C-alpha positions in Angstrom: 0.0 0.0 -0.3 2.9 2.7 0.2 4.3 1.9 -2.9 1.3 2.3 -4.2 0.2 5.9 -2.3 4.1 6.8 -3.4 3.4 6.2 -6.7 0.0 7.7 -6.8 1.7 11.3 -4.9 4.7 11.3 -7.2 2.4 11.0 -10.5 -0.1 14.0 -8.8 3.1 16.3 -7.7 4.1 19.1 -10.0 7.5 19.1 -11.8 8.5 22.0 -9.1 7.3 20.1 -6.3 9.6 16.8 -7.7 12.4 19.2 -7.9 11.9 20.5 -4.1 10.9 17.0 -2.5 13.2 14.3 -4.5 16.8 16.5 -5.1 19.9 15.0 -3.5 23.2 17.0 -3.2 24.5 15.7 -6.2 21.4 16.2 -8.4 20.8 18.7 -10.5 18.0 20.2 -9.3 19.6 21.0 -5.9 18.6 24.5 -4.4 21.3 27.5 -4.9 20.5 30.4 -2.4 23.3 32.5 -3.6 26.5 32.9 -5.0 29.6 31.9 -3.5 32.3 33.8 -2.4 34.8 32.8 -5.6 32.3 33.7 -7.9 31.4 37.4 -6.0 35.2 38.2 -6.1 35.7 37.0 -9.5 32.7 39.0 -10.3 34.3 42.0 -8.4 37.7 41.7 -10.4 35.9 41.9 -13.7 34.6 45.6 -12.8 37.4 46.4 -11.4 39.3 45.9 -14.5 37.1 47.5 -17.1 36.9 50.5 -14.6 40.5 51.1 -14.4 40.3 50.9 -18.4 37.3 52.8 -18.9 37.9 55.8 -16.8 41.4 57.4 -18.2 39.2 57.3 -21.5 36.6 58.8 -20.0 38.7 61.7 -18.5 40.4 62.4 -21.5 37.6 62.8 -23.7 36.1 64.7 -21.1 39.4 67.5 -21.4 39.4 66.9 -25.2 36.2 68.5 -24.9 37.0 71.4 -22.6 39.9 72.2 -24.8 37.7 72.2 -28.5 35.1 74.9 -26.4 38.1 77.1 -25.5 39.1 77.0 -29.1 35.6 77.7 -30.0 35.1 80.2 -27.4 38.2 82.0 -28.4 37.1 82.0 -31.9 33.9 83.4 -31.6 34.9 86.5 -29.5 37.6 87.1 -31.6 35.5 87.0 -34.7 32.6 89.1 -32.4 35.9 91.5 -32.4 36.5 92.1 -35.8 32.5 92.2 -36.9 32.4 94.9 -34.1 35.4 97.0 -35.4 34.0 96.6 -39.0 30.8 97.7 -38.2 30.9 100.4 -35.5 34.4 102.0 -36.8 36.3 101.3 -33.6 37.5 98.7 -31.4 35.2 97.5 -28.4 36.6 98.4 -25.1 35.8 95.5 -23.2 33.9 92.1 -23.8 30.8 93.5 -21.9 30.6 95.9 -24.9 30.0 92.9 -27.1 27.4 91.3 -25.1 25.7 95.1 -24.6 25.8 95.4 -28.6 24.6 91.9 -29.1 27.0 90.5 -31.1 27.3 87.7 -28.4 24.5 86.5 -27.0 26.6 86.4 -23.6 29.7 86.6 -22.1 31.4 82.5 -22.6 32.8 80.7 -19.7 36.1 79.1 -19.9 35.5 76.0 -20.0 39.4 75.1 -18.2 38.4 77.7 -15.2 34.5 77.4 -15.3 34.6 81.4 -14.5 33.7 84.2 -16.8 36.8 85.9 -16.9 39.2 86.6 -19.8 42.4 88.4 -20.3 41.7 91.0 -22.2 44.4 92.4 -24.3 44.0 96.4 -25.2 46.1 97.6 -28.2 46.4 101.0 -30.0 42.8 100.8 -32.1 44.5 101.2 -35.4 40.6 102.0 -37.7 39.6 104.8 -35.3 40.4 108.6 -36.3 41.2 109.1 -32.4 43.9 106.5 -32.1 42.1 105.5 -28.8 42.8 102.0 -27.5 40.7 98.8 -27.6 40.0 95.0 -27.4 42.4 93.7 -29.5 42.4 90.3 -28.7 41.2 88.0 -25.6 42.9 84.8 -24.2 42.2 82.4 -21.1 43.3 82.7 -17.8 43.6 78.9 -17.3 47.2 78.1 -15.8 48.4 74.8 -17.4 49.0 73.2 -20.6 46.3 71.5 -22.8 46.7 67.3 -24.2 49.1 68.2 -26.7 51.3 70.6 -24.2 50.8 74.1 -25.5 49.6 76.4 -23.1 46.0 77.6 -22.8 47.3 81.0 -22.4 48.9 80.8 -26.0 45.5 80.0 -27.6 
């Protein structure tokens, strides 16, 4: 009778229940509740290797982007100085004159120093009849060099 009951019970159990009830230590149905310490350590080492490769690449791409934005900001301000001088017949006195005259929408941010401060180079205004001084060029106030070894002040 016992054998018949157990055969009857086994036939009525779902496959999940069979796995739970009839598992052995070497059975493929054994219940694993988590990862072993070795598996966790291997996963951590793989993550560390991936991060150590990706982080320097990310930092250099950010630095290259900042250098590109700096070059573009300087080019735009120099172009605005030239347009102002051509239109007004004199050089602007400062960068803010370019903003108030709508040659620039706003004073650009130096991406290296993250400030709106620029070195304004004044020189004799050759386009003016009074021979006044005016804004001739702009340069970055950032210290240091770019990825090619060129100082930011020489841009």
